[in-house]
Legacy VTK file of the C-alpha trace (Angstrom):
# vtk DataFile Version 3.0
C-alpha trace
ASCII
DATASET POLYDATA
POINTS 279 float
34.840 12.502 -3.002
36.247 13.665 0.106
38.741 16.178 -1.321
38.970 19.028 1.267
42.148 20.388 1.738
43.730 24.062 2.033
46.554 25.230 0.141
48.601 28.433 0.315
50.303 28.183 -3.252
49.698 26.737 -6.424
52.453 24.376 -6.795
51.333 22.509 -3.682
47.627 22.770 -5.000
48.387 21.413 -8.374
50.439 18.691 -7.285
47.547 17.386 -5.089
45.176 17.631 -8.006
47.203 15.332 -9.943
46.235 12.597 -7.652
42.783 12.786 -9.124
43.795 11.825 -12.445
44.258 13.459 -15.968
40.416 13.534 -16.544
39.588 15.642 -13.537
37.282 18.467 -14.055
38.058 21.826 -12.017
35.168 24.332 -11.263
36.758 27.577 -10.177
35.150 30.216 -7.853
37.368 33.013 -7.337
36.813 34.999 -4.222
38.143 38.039 -1.954
36.798 36.127 0.955
34.327 37.279 3.345
31.933 34.720 2.037
28.031 34.876 2.065
25.171 32.440 0.721
26.135 33.999 -2.941
29.451 32.601 -2.501
27.982 29.156 -1.303
25.633 28.852 -4.279
28.456 29.348 -6.664
30.351 26.498 -4.750
27.259 24.217 -5.089
26.750 24.796 -8.600
30.640 24.137 -9.544
30.197 20.801 -7.100
27.036 19.669 -9.516
29.155 20.369 -12.709
32.546 19.081 -11.843
34.610 16.464 -10.001
36.133 18.899 -7.507
35.938 22.791 -6.704
38.707 25.245 -5.863
37.851 28.043 -3.927
40.197 30.968 -4.158
40.360 33.724 -1.227
42.595 36.653 -2.438
42.055 40.245 -1.826
43.427 41.777 -4.782
45.174 44.952 -4.511
45.294 45.594 -8.084
41.546 46.181 -8.542
41.132 48.905 -5.463
41.538 52.303 -6.920
40.984 53.458 -3.446
43.286 52.399 -0.756
41.059 52.794 2.146
38.492 50.574 0.339
41.209 48.029 0.356
42.045 48.747 4.030
38.291 48.520 4.924
37.390 45.401 2.770
36.188 42.485 5.186
38.442 39.836 6.153
36.877 36.902 7.640
39.348 33.974 6.844
38.356 31.821 9.734
34.752 32.046 9.231
35.226 31.670 5.266
37.155 28.178 6.105
34.694 27.066 8.418
31.842 27.869 5.818
33.505 25.921 3.059
34.725 22.844 5.178
30.934 21.436 5.122
31.763 20.929 1.232
33.934 17.771 0.824
34.616 18.330 -2.549
36.317 21.643 -1.962
39.867 22.595 -2.158
40.747 25.965 -0.685
43.499 28.020 -2.074
44.567 31.174 -0.211
47.766 32.372 -2.396
50.055 35.134 -1.476
50.366 38.494 -3.673
54.037 37.118 -4.686
52.292 33.654 -5.993
49.335 35.698 -8.149
51.871 38.132 -9.504
55.200 36.612 -9.956
58.396 38.253 -11.081
57.846 36.486 -14.382
53.768 37.323 -14.839
52.279 35.109 -17.482
49.651 38.082 -18.147
49.612 40.679 -21.175
47.382 43.203 -20.842
44.373 43.211 -22.966
42.300 46.063 -24.574
38.950 46.689 -22.555
37.442 49.593 -25.042
34.054 50.901 -23.519
34.027 48.133 -20.762
36.937 50.136 -19.003
35.326 53.782 -19.661
31.507 53.297 -18.507
29.994 52.980 -15.244
32.341 50.916 -13.159
35.102 51.394 -15.523
34.576 55.234 -15.405
34.316 55.646 -11.560
36.998 52.876 -10.623
39.931 53.716 -12.918
42.366 50.766 -12.711
39.573 48.686 -11.407
38.792 46.271 -14.381
42.338 46.083 -15.637
43.116 44.629 -12.055
40.255 42.186 -12.392
41.369 41.198 -16.065
44.694 40.487 -14.358
44.021 38.552 -11.330
41.492 36.012 -12.917
43.586 35.534 -16.045
46.593 34.383 -13.498
44.051 32.327 -11.688
42.931 30.560 -14.538
46.505 29.979 -15.702
48.102 28.349 -12.736
44.805 26.598 -11.611
43.741 25.530 -14.933
39.994 25.122 -14.565
37.770 23.457 -16.537
35.199 25.924 -15.593
34.884 29.419 -13.696
31.687 30.453 -12.019
30.834 34.096 -10.872
27.723 36.128 -9.635
26.071 38.533 -11.984
25.671 41.278 -9.347
29.113 42.170 -10.820
27.462 42.228 -14.305
30.142 44.241 -15.955
32.829 42.545 -14.257
31.395 39.189 -15.709
31.582 41.007 -19.275
35.127 41.989 -18.830
36.359 38.215 -17.817
34.614 37.024 -20.657
36.511 39.509 -23.085
39.763 38.480 -21.269
39.069 34.958 -21.721
38.188 35.560 -25.166
41.658 37.914 -26.158
43.903 35.526 -24.338
42.315 32.400 -25.491
42.304 30.731 -22.394
40.599 27.339 -22.210
37.936 27.812 -19.793
34.408 28.005 -19.757
33.279 31.138 -17.672
29.808 30.647 -16.007
27.558 33.553 -14.625
25.387 32.926 -11.749
22.159 34.688 -10.707
22.387 37.392 -8.090
21.599 35.976 -4.628
19.661 38.291 -2.696
18.079 38.441 0.979
14.363 38.306 1.556
13.687 41.906 0.917
15.814 41.646 -2.121
18.870 43.136 -1.248
22.142 41.966 -3.160
24.300 39.758 -0.910
27.596 41.168 -0.893
30.862 41.059 1.200
30.331 44.510 1.788
27.345 44.028 3.634
29.560 43.112 6.577
30.362 46.900 7.044
26.556 47.738 7.109
24.729 48.593 10.412
20.989 46.896 10.787
19.725 50.535 9.943
21.904 50.865 6.893
20.923 47.365 5.472
17.282 48.417 5.533
18.328 51.850 3.889
20.262 50.155 1.348
16.914 48.332 -0.091
16.343 51.673 -2.157
19.037 50.288 -4.297
16.634 47.236 -5.496
13.495 49.404 -5.007
14.681 51.870 -7.666
15.744 48.923 -9.911
12.381 47.340 -9.660
10.643 50.560 -10.313
12.564 51.070 -13.566
11.520 47.478 -14.484
7.997 48.375 -13.848
7.757 51.513 -15.313
10.261 50.614 -18.574
7.355 50.892 -21.104
5.683 54.222 -19.741
8.693 56.712 -20.582
11.577 57.376 -23.002
14.855 56.022 -21.332
16.231 59.381 -20.234
12.675 60.487 -18.548
12.689 57.096 -17.247
16.219 57.664 -15.587
15.361 60.944 -14.251
12.212 59.823 -12.270
14.100 56.799 -11.138
16.505 58.976 -9.624
13.893 61.277 -8.080
12.554 58.210 -6.608
16.073 56.766 -5.228
16.757 60.458 -3.539
13.855 59.802 -1.392
16.065 57.383 0.275
19.230 58.086 2.110
21.945 56.875 0.135
24.294 59.046 -2.294
23.993 58.167 -6.006
27.045 57.676 -7.728
25.319 56.470 -11.220
22.397 54.745 -12.337
22.056 54.101 -16.086
20.721 51.743 -18.960
23.193 50.223 -21.369
23.547 47.597 -24.045
23.471 43.945 -21.962
26.443 43.142 -24.438
28.297 46.127 -25.746
27.729 48.085 -22.399
27.033 51.057 -25.077
24.126 53.681 -24.062
21.118 52.792 -25.902
18.099 54.922 -26.799
15.068 52.517 -26.597
14.448 49.223 -25.025
14.059 47.197 -28.189
17.193 45.053 -27.283
18.443 43.336 -24.259
19.635 45.879 -21.454
20.670 46.135 -18.216
20.147 48.848 -15.398
23.254 49.571 -13.457
23.684 51.249 -10.393
26.177 52.249 -7.830
25.710 54.003 -4.489
26.913 54.863 -1.128
25.445 54.119 2.178
27.571 56.096 4.492
30.893 54.898 3.376
30.224 51.446 1.933
29.804 51.441 -1.937
27.474 49.098 -3.226
26.208 47.990 -6.774
23.739 45.977 -8.430
21.937 45.744 -11.695
18.655 44.305 -13.054
18.246 42.934 -16.926
15.550 45.030 -18.652
LINES 1 280
279 0 1 2 3 4 5 6 7 8 9 10 11 12 13 14 15 16 17 18 19 20 21 22 23 24 25 26 27 28 29 30 31 32 33 34 35 36 37 38 39 40 41 42 43 44 45 46 47 48 49 50 51 52 53 54 55 56 57 58 59 60 61 62 63 64 65 66 67 68 69 70 71 72 73 74 75 76 77 78 79 80 81 82 83 84 85 86 87 88 89 90 91 92 93 94 95 96 97 98 99 100 101 102 103 104 105 106 107 108 109 110 111 112 113 114 115 116 117 118 119 120 121 122 123 124 125 126 127 128 129 130 131 132 133 134 135 136 137 138 139 140 141 142 143 144 145 146 147 148 149 150 151 152 153 154 155 156 157 158 159 160 161 162 163 164 165 166 167 168 169 170 171 172 173 174 175 176 177 178 179 180 181 182 183 184 185 186 187 188 189 190 191 192 193 194 195 196 197 198 199 200 201 202 203 204 205 206 207 208 209 210 211 212 213 214 215 216 217 218 219 220 221 222 223 224 225 226 227 228 229 230 231 232 233 234 235 236 237 238 239 240 241 242 243 244 245 246 247 248 249 250 251 252 253 254 255 256 257 258 259 260 261 262 263 264 265 266 267 268 269 270 271 272 273 274 275 276 277 278
């Protein structure tokens, strides 16, 4: 199916999709642009599982609690379009802010509880309410069958699932494994802002996560985290947080007898990077 098109509002997008019939399955890949191989793997999975794929490119101002971070976020729209144009069953939607957040906004805020109080929720106040808002509205206006998200943003994925549960939107939310470079660094749009030297320095993130996984049966959690922080601090990055929480509830855990996730956030120069590993 050669469905490749670019639209700049939801109305024309939906009119176009009507031509494919009522039984059309739509896979949505929401992005903020600056696309990389991780995004492409989301697109490829969505293409396998659906008739067409809609990729949205929208740098969402509501999820940035730091105005300089919003300003510095990489924007590579021409490269993004060229990268996606190789996929014939992809439709690109590049909406304006007024389209995503119209006067008659369909979103009613949800309660995120502990998800908005720990880790990313703690260090980026307002971030997850902004994520829940934008993803809800994309789901509302596009009406996808399924939506695909990378699990590098593990807590974000949990927030989106909770939003769908509370709002009862009829969309299947799919998490996809983190895509890494050959050295293990998680692919991220923010990596575009790193120099080659900083890319190498940033490997301390995955090295620390792997250190924790390899030592998880040797120490109590607090001792393990303390040793991991010492390990991390041998590198050049500045640690913001490193913690182990329950992989479902995100509550603090005292042992590793259940499914847990270790999450990390750190600054490489002025670029903030996150990652995680399931234990």
